[in-house]
C-alpha positions as CSV (number, residue, x, y, z in Angstrom):
1,M,-31.8,48.6,-7.8
2,G,-29.0,48.2,-10.3
3,I,-26.7,46.4,-7.9
4,L,-24.5,43.7,-9.5
5,T,-24.0,40.6,-7.4
6,F,-21.2,38.1,-7.3
7,G,-21.8,35.2,-4.9
8,I,-23.0,36.8,-1.7
9,L,-21.1,40.1,-2.2
10,T,-22.7,43.1,-3.9
11,A,-21.0,46.0,-5.7
12,R,-21.6,48.2,-2.7
13,E,-20.1,45.6,-0.2
14,T,-16.5,44.9,0.5
15,G,-14.9,41.8,2.0
16,W,-14.7,43.5,5.4
17,D,-18.5,44.1,5.3
18,V,-19.0,40.3,5.3
19,I,-16.1,39.4,7.6
20,A,-16.9,42.0,10.3
21,P,-20.1,40.5,11.7
22,N,-18.6,37.0,11.9
23,L,-15.4,38.3,13.4
24,T,-17.5,40.3,16.0
25,I,-19.4,37.2,16.9
26,T,-16.2,35.2,17.3
27,I,-14.6,37.8,19.5
28,F,-17.7,38.1,21.6
29,G,-17.8,34.3,22.1
30,L,-14.2,34.1,23.1
31,L,-14.6,37.0,25.6
32,T,-17.7,35.4,27.0
33,F,-15.9,32.1,27.4
34,A,-12.9,33.8,29.1
35,A,-15.2,35.7,31.4
36,V,-17.0,32.5,32.5
37,I,-13.7,30.7,33.2
38,F,-12.4,33.7,35.1
39,L,-15.6,33.8,37.2
40,L,-15.3,30.1,38.0
41,F,-11.7,30.6,39.1
42,V,-12.7,33.6,41.3
43,I,-15.5,31.5,42.8
44,G,-13.1,28.6,43.4
45,E,-10.6,30.8,45.2
46,R,-13.2,32.1,47.6
47,S,-14.9,28.8,48.2
48,S,-14.1,25.8,50.5
49,V,-11.8,23.0,49.6
50,K,-14.7,20.7,48.8
51,A,-16.3,23.3,46.5
52,Q,-13.0,23.8,44.7
53,E,-13.0,20.1,43.7
54,W,-16.3,20.7,41.8
55,V,-15.0,23.9,40.3
56,K,-12.1,22.0,38.8
57,Y,-14.5,19.6,37.3
58,L,-16.5,22.4,35.8
59,V,-13.4,24.2,34.4
60,F,-11.6,21.2,32.9
61,L,-14.0,18.3,32.5
62,V,-17.3,20.0,31.3
63,P,-15.8,21.9,28.3
64,A,-14.0,18.7,27.3
65,L,-17.1,16.6,27.5
66,F,-19.1,19.2,25.6
67,L,-16.6,19.3,22.8
68,L,-16.4,15.5,22.7
69,T,-20.2,15.3,22.5
70,I,-20.6,17.7,19.7
71,G,-17.5,16.7,17.8
72,L,-17.6,12.9,18.2
73,I,-20.4,11.3,20.1
74,Y,-23.3,13.1,18.3
75,P,-21.9,12.7,14.8
76,A,-21.3,9.0,15.5
77,I,-24.9,8.5,16.7
78,R,-26.3,10.4,13.8
79,T,-24.1,8.4,11.3
80,L,-25.4,5.2,12.8
81,F,-29.0,6.4,12.6
82,L,-28.5,7.5,8.9
83,S,-27.1,4.2,8.0
84,F,-30.6,2.7,8.4
85,M,-32.2,5.4,6.4
86,D,-32.7,6.1,2.6
87,A,-30.5,8.3,0.5
88,R,-32.0,11.5,1.9
89,G,-32.3,10.3,5.5
90,E,-36.0,10.6,5.4
91,N,-37.4,7.0,5.5
92,F,-36.3,4.0,7.6
93,I,-35.1,1.1,5.3
94,G,-33.5,-1.2,7.9
95,F,-30.4,-3.1,6.8
96,D,-30.8,-2.4,3.1
97,N,-27.7,-0.2,3.0
98,Y,-25.6,-2.9,4.6
99,I,-27.0,-5.6,2.2
100,W,-26.1,-3.2,-0.6
101,A,-22.5,-3.0,0.7
102,F,-22.0,-6.8,0.7
103,T,-23.9,-7.6,-2.5
104,K,-23.0,-5.0,-5.1
105,P,-20.0,-6.1,-7.1
106,E,-18.4,-2.6,-7.2
107,I,-18.5,-2.4,-3.4
108,L,-17.2,-5.9,-2.9
109,T,-14.2,-4.8,-4.9
110,V,-13.8,-1.8,-2.6
111,L,-14.0,-4.1,0.5
112,R,-11.4,-6.5,-1.2
113,N,-9.0,-3.6,-1.9
114,T,-9.3,-2.4,1.7
115,I,-8.5,-5.8,3.1
116,I,-5.5,-6.0,0.8
117,W,-4.3,-2.6,2.1
118,T,-4.8,-3.6,5.7
119,L,-2.8,-6.8,5.2
120,A,0.0,-5.5,3.1
121,V,0.8,-2.0,4.5
122,P,1.4,-3.0,8.2
123,I,3.3,-6.1,7.3
124,F,5.7,-4.5,4.8
125,S,6.1,-1.2,6.8
126,T,6.8,-2.9,10.1
127,T,9.1,-5.6,8.5
128,I,11.2,-3.1,6.5
129,G,11.2,-0.6,9.4
130,L,12.4,-3.3,11.8
131,G,15.1,-4.4,9.5
132,I,16.4,-0.9,8.9
133,A,16.3,-0.1,12.7
134,Y,18.2,-3.3,13.5
135,F,21.0,-2.9,10.9
136,T,21.5,0.8,11.6
137,D,21.5,0.4,15.4
138,R,25.2,0.1,15.6
139,M,26.1,1.7,12.3
140,K,28.5,4.7,12.6
141,R,26.5,7.0,10.4
142,G,23.1,5.3,11.1
143,A,21.5,8.6,12.0
144,W,21.9,9.9,8.4
145,V,20.3,6.7,7.1
146,K,17.4,7.0,9.6
147,S,16.9,10.7,8.7
148,L,16.5,9.8,5.0
149,I,14.1,7.0,5.7
150,F,12.1,9.1,8.1
151,M,11.9,12.1,5.8
152,P,8.7,10.9,4.0
153,M,6.8,11.2,7.3
154,A,7.2,14.9,7.1
155,I,5.3,14.9,3.7
156,S,1.6,15.0,3.6
157,F,-0.2,12.1,1.9
158,V,-1.3,14.4,-0.9
159,G,2.3,15.6,-1.4
160,A,3.6,12.1,-1.4
161,S,0.9,11.1,-3.9
162,V,1.9,13.9,-6.3
163,I,5.6,12.8,-6.1
164,W,4.7,9.2,-6.9
165,R,2.4,10.1,-9.7
166,F,5.6,11.4,-11.4
167,V,7.3,8.1,-10.7
168,Y,4.4,6.2,-12.3
169,A,3.9,8.7,-15.1
170,Y,3.4,7.2,-18.6
171,E,4.3,8.8,-21.9
172,P,2.6,7.0,-24.9
173,N,4.5,9.0,-27.5
174,L,7.8,7.2,-28.1
175,N,9.3,10.3,-29.5
176,K,9.0,12.1,-26.2
177,P,11.2,11.4,-23.2
178,D,9.6,9.6,-20.2
179,I,9.4,11.7,-17.1
180,G,8.1,8.6,-15.2
181,L,10.9,6.7,-13.4
182,M,9.1,3.4,-13.7
183,S,8.6,3.7,-17.5
184,A,12.2,4.9,-18.0
185,L,13.6,1.9,-16.1
186,A,11.3,-0.5,-17.9
187,K,12.6,0.8,-21.3
188,A,16.2,0.7,-20.0
189,I,16.0,-3.0,-19.4
190,G,14.4,-3.7,-22.8
191,I,10.7,-3.4,-22.3
192,A,9.8,-1.2,-25.3
193,D,6.1,-0.7,-24.4
194,P,5.7,-0.5,-20.6
195,P,2.2,-0.8,-19.1
196,I,0.2,2.2,-18.0
197,W,1.0,1.7,-14.4
198,L,-2.0,3.3,-12.7
199,I,-4.5,1.8,-15.0
200,E,-3.5,-1.9,-15.0
201,A,-5.4,-3.8,-12.2
202,P,-4.6,-5.3,-9.8
203,M,-1.0,-4.0,-10.2
204,N,-2.1,-0.4,-9.6
205,T,-3.5,-1.2,-6.2
206,F,-0.1,-2.5,-5.1
207,L,1.6,0.5,-6.6
208,L,-0.6,2.7,-4.4
209,I,0.2,0.5,-1.4
210,A,3.9,1.2,-2.1
211,V,3.3,4.9,-1.4
212,M,1.8,4.2,2.0
213,V,4.6,1.8,2.8
214,W,7.2,4.4,1.8
215,I,5.6,6.9,4.3
216,Q,5.0,4.6,7.2
217,T,8.3,2.7,7.2
218,G,10.0,5.7,8.8
219,F,7.5,5.7,11.6
220,A,8.0,2.0,12.3
221,M,11.8,2.4,12.1
222,V,12.0,5.2,14.7
223,V,9.6,3.6,17.2
224,L,11.2,0.1,16.9
225,G,14.7,1.6,16.9
226,A,13.9,3.4,20.2
227,A,12.6,0.1,21.7
228,M,15.9,-1.7,20.7
229,K,17.9,0.9,22.6
230,N,16.2,-0.3,25.8
231,I,17.5,-3.9,25.4
232,P,20.2,-4.3,28.0
233,D,23.7,-4.6,26.5
234,E,24.5,-7.4,28.9
235,I,22.0,-9.7,27.2
236,V,23.3,-9.0,23.7
237,E,27.0,-9.4,24.9
238,A,26.1,-12.7,26.7
239,S,24.5,-14.1,23.5
240,M,27.6,-13.1,21.5
241,L,29.9,-14.9,24.0
242,D,27.7,-18.0,23.6
243,G,28.3,-17.9,19.9
244,A,24.9,-16.9,18.8
245,S,24.7,-15.8,15.2
246,Q,23.4,-12.4,14.2
247,W,20.1,-13.9,13.0
248,R,19.6,-15.9,16.2
249,R,20.3,-12.7,18.3
250,F,17.7,-10.9,16.1
251,S,15.0,-13.6,16.2
252,Q,15.4,-14.9,19.7
253,I,16.5,-11.8,21.6
254,T,15.6,-8.6,19.8
255,V,12.2,-9.5,18.5
256,P,10.8,-11.1,21.7
257,M,12.0,-8.2,23.8
258,I,10.3,-5.6,21.7
259,R,7.2,-7.7,20.9
260,S,4.8,-5.2,22.6
261,T,6.3,-2.3,20.6
262,I,5.9,-4.3,17.4
263,V,2.2,-4.8,18.2
264,V,1.7,-1.1,18.9
265,V,3.4,-0.2,15.5
266,V,1.4,-2.7,13.6
267,T,-2.0,-1.6,15.1
268,T,-1.2,2.0,14.6
269,V,-0.2,1.6,11.0
270,L,-3.3,-0.7,10.5
271,I,-5.7,1.9,11.8
272,G,-4.2,4.6,9.6
273,T,-4.4,2.2,6.6
274,L,-8.0,1.5,7.2
275,K,-8.8,5.2,6.9
276,V,-6.6,5.8,3.8
277,F,-8.2,8.3,1.5
278,D,-5.7,10.9,0.3
279,I,-3.4,8.6,-1.7
280,V,-6.3,6.9,-3.6
281,R,-8.1,10.2,-4.2
282,T,-5.0,12.0,-5.5
283,M,-3.5,9.3,-7.7
284,T,-6.5,7.5,-9.3
285,G,-9.7,9.0,-7.8
286,G,-10.7,5.4,-6.9
287,N,-10.9,4.5,-10.6
288,F,-9.5,1.4,-12.3
289,E,-10.5,-0.9,-9.5
290,T,-8.3,0.9,-6.9
291,N,-11.2,2.2,-4.7
292,V,-11.2,1.8,-0.9
293,V,-13.9,2.2,1.8
294,A,-12.9,5.7,2.9
295,N,-12.9,7.1,-0.7
296,E,-16.2,5.3,-1.6
297,M,-17.8,6.7,1.6
298,F,-16.8,10.2,0.4
299,N,-18.2,9.5,-3.1
300,Q,-21.6,8.2,-1.7
301,A,-22.1,10.9,1.0
302,F,-20.7,14.0,-0.6
303,Q,-20.8,13.5,-4.4
304,Q,-23.8,11.3,-4.9
305,R,-25.6,12.8,-1.9
306,N,-26.6,9.3,-0.7
307,Y,-26.3,9.7,3.0
308,G,-27.6,6.2,3.8
309,T,-25.0,4.2,1.9
310,G,-22.2,6.7,2.9
311,S,-23.1,6.3,6.5
312,A,-23.2,2.5,6.2
313,L,-19.7,2.5,4.8
314,A,-18.6,4.8,7.7
315,I,-20.0,2.4,10.2
316,L,-18.3,-0.5,8.6
317,L,-15.0,1.4,8.8
318,F,-15.7,2.2,12.4
319,L,-16.5,-1.5,13.2
320,G,-13.2,-2.5,11.5
321,V,-11.2,-0.1,13.8
322,I,-12.9,-1.2,17.1
323,P,-11.3,-4.7,17.4
324,I,-7.9,-3.3,16.6
325,V,-8.1,-0.7,19.3
326,A,-9.5,-3.2,21.8
327,Y,-6.6,-5.6,21.0
328,N,-4.1,-2.8,21.4
329,I,-5.5,-1.8,24.8
330,R,-5.5,-5.5,25.9
331,Q,-1.9,-5.9,25.0
332,L,-0.9,-2.7,26.9
333,R,-2.8,-3.8,30.0
334,R,-1.1,-7.3,29.8
335,E,2.3,-5.6,29.6
336,R,1.6,-3.4,32.6
337,T,0.5,-6.5,34.6
338,E,3.6,-8.4,33.7
339,R,5.7,-5.5,35.0
């Protein structure tokens, strides 16, 4: 015997001994898939026109439906089923998990925070993005300004959270310099003892929201700026000849003509905000009354191993997204009908 083990590797095994079987299976699966597709193409070339239509369905539609089923439809159905089960998914308990979600004080705080996020982030991101897009539309070096505003979109949520944690950093020792920008500014204006920014509720929730707004403003600016480019110059010039002020041109010409784009931006940001997880997880871990539905769903399902309550929160999140998507589709269809 006398074989030392570490994890699943033994002293006589190497990393390749573990990787080789899995790599072989992967290569075999890919070759099998390629062979089947090649065979279908060969059959399609030698078959009639009617048969070729069915071959196209087999080649393009069936694999997509298969991946959609195992990657989306089956998990959604299983999550719905688990939301009516107990913690281990063994016994049916009806709507107890949903009653728990709407009666437990801690979860009510989670739902309240999520509502605050979904109201604040789309409004501020779209409003700021719209303002920047409008004022830089005819600016000589507007592209530079837009590049700087759009830059946060290239940063992951985790990366942005790490950056802003330094901004909100707090140093309790007065003899040490503050590395946190917020604390340094507070002391510069005469606040000798600034608050611990990420602990004080409900201020900390709005500080986390600021990170999301910082990221999403660039997206709103670019999309709305592109929509403004499609406004005919003749309409803008005619309003200027009529003596319309800049505010009236903005409120009565620009905004109405890009209304459908504004709806798309708001709904897109709203859906992303409903699913926010990374920012809360990285900056506070959901502590100090900053928790949101996505983070609590992770806590319940993967940390506490309570699959029933975790699934119930996932279904609530899904139900929150459905009306937003439905409204977006309705607006797009109405726009196509008007054209």
